[in-house]
C-alpha positions in Angstrom: -44.1 -6.4 -5.9 -45.3 -9.0 -3.6 -44.0 -12.6 -3.7 -47.3 -14.0 -2.4 -49.0 -14.9 -5.7 -45.9 -15.2 -7.9 -44.8 -18.6 -9.0 -41.2 -19.5 -8.5 -39.7 -20.6 -11.8 -37.8 -23.8 -11.3 -35.7 -25.3 -14.0 -37.2 -28.2 -15.9 -35.3 -31.2 -14.7 -35.6 -34.6 -16.3 -36.2 -37.6 -14.2 -33.0 -39.4 -13.8 -32.8 -43.0 -14.9 -30.4 -45.9 -14.6 -29.0 -46.4 -18.0 -28.0 -50.0 -17.1 -31.6 -51.0 -16.2 -33.0 -49.2 -19.2 -30.7 -50.9 -21.7 -30.7 -54.3 -19.9 -26.9 -54.2 -19.2 -26.0 -56.9 -16.6 -22.2 -56.8 -16.7 -20.0 -53.7 -16.7 -16.9 -54.4 -18.6 -13.8 -53.0 -16.8 -11.7 -53.4 -19.9 -13.8 -50.8 -21.8 -12.1 -47.5 -20.8 -14.2 -45.3 -23.1 -17.4 -46.4 -21.5 -16.0 -46.0 -18.0 -15.0 -42.4 -18.8 -18.7 -41.4 -18.8 -18.7 -42.1 -15.0 -15.4 -40.3 -14.2 -14.9 -36.5 -14.0 -12.0 -34.5 -15.4 -9.9 -35.1 -12.2 -10.4 -38.9 -12.4 -13.0 -39.1 -9.6 -16.0 -41.3 -9.9 -19.2 -39.3 -10.4 -21.9 -39.6 -7.7 -25.3 -41.2 -8.2 -27.1 -38.0 -7.9 -25.3 -36.7 -11.1 -25.4 -39.9 -13.2 -28.8 -41.3 -12.1 -27.3 -44.7 -11.7 -29.0 -47.1 -9.3 -27.2 -48.2 -6.1 -26.5 -51.7 -7.4 -24.9 -50.5 -10.6 -23.1 -47.6 -9.0 -21.2 -50.1 -6.9 -20.4 -52.1 -10.0 -19.2 -49.0 -11.8 -17.0 -48.1 -8.9 -15.5 -51.6 -8.8 -15.0 -51.6 -12.6 -13.2 -48.2 -12.4 -11.0 -49.6 -9.6 -10.1 -52.6 -11.7 -9.4 -50.5 -14.8 -7.1 -48.3 -12.7 -5.2 -51.2 -11.4 -4.6 -52.5 -14.9 -3.6 -49.0 -16.1 -6.6 -48.7 -18.4 -7.7 -45.6 -16.5 -5.4 -43.2 -14.7 -5.7 -42.7 -10.9 -5.1 -39.0 -11.0 -4.9 -36.7 -14.0 -4.8 -33.0 -14.8 -7.1 -33.1 -17.8 -8.7 -36.4 -18.6 -11.4 -35.4 -21.1 
């Protein structure tokens, strides 16, 4: 078996897109805890852009909205099992 002519099978990955740009969302509501949970993992940390596909502009807005929601006790700072 030689590896010279064999193709390496890569997983089919979808192109990531910013859901805010695609849906035309301009304002991220910090009072909507269920929506913000999509951008937070089980430990309560904000998911990075490379996982969510969010653009830089909206990733900053998401992080700010999560911080505001935590301050108002809509989202917890730290948790054992959030989802």
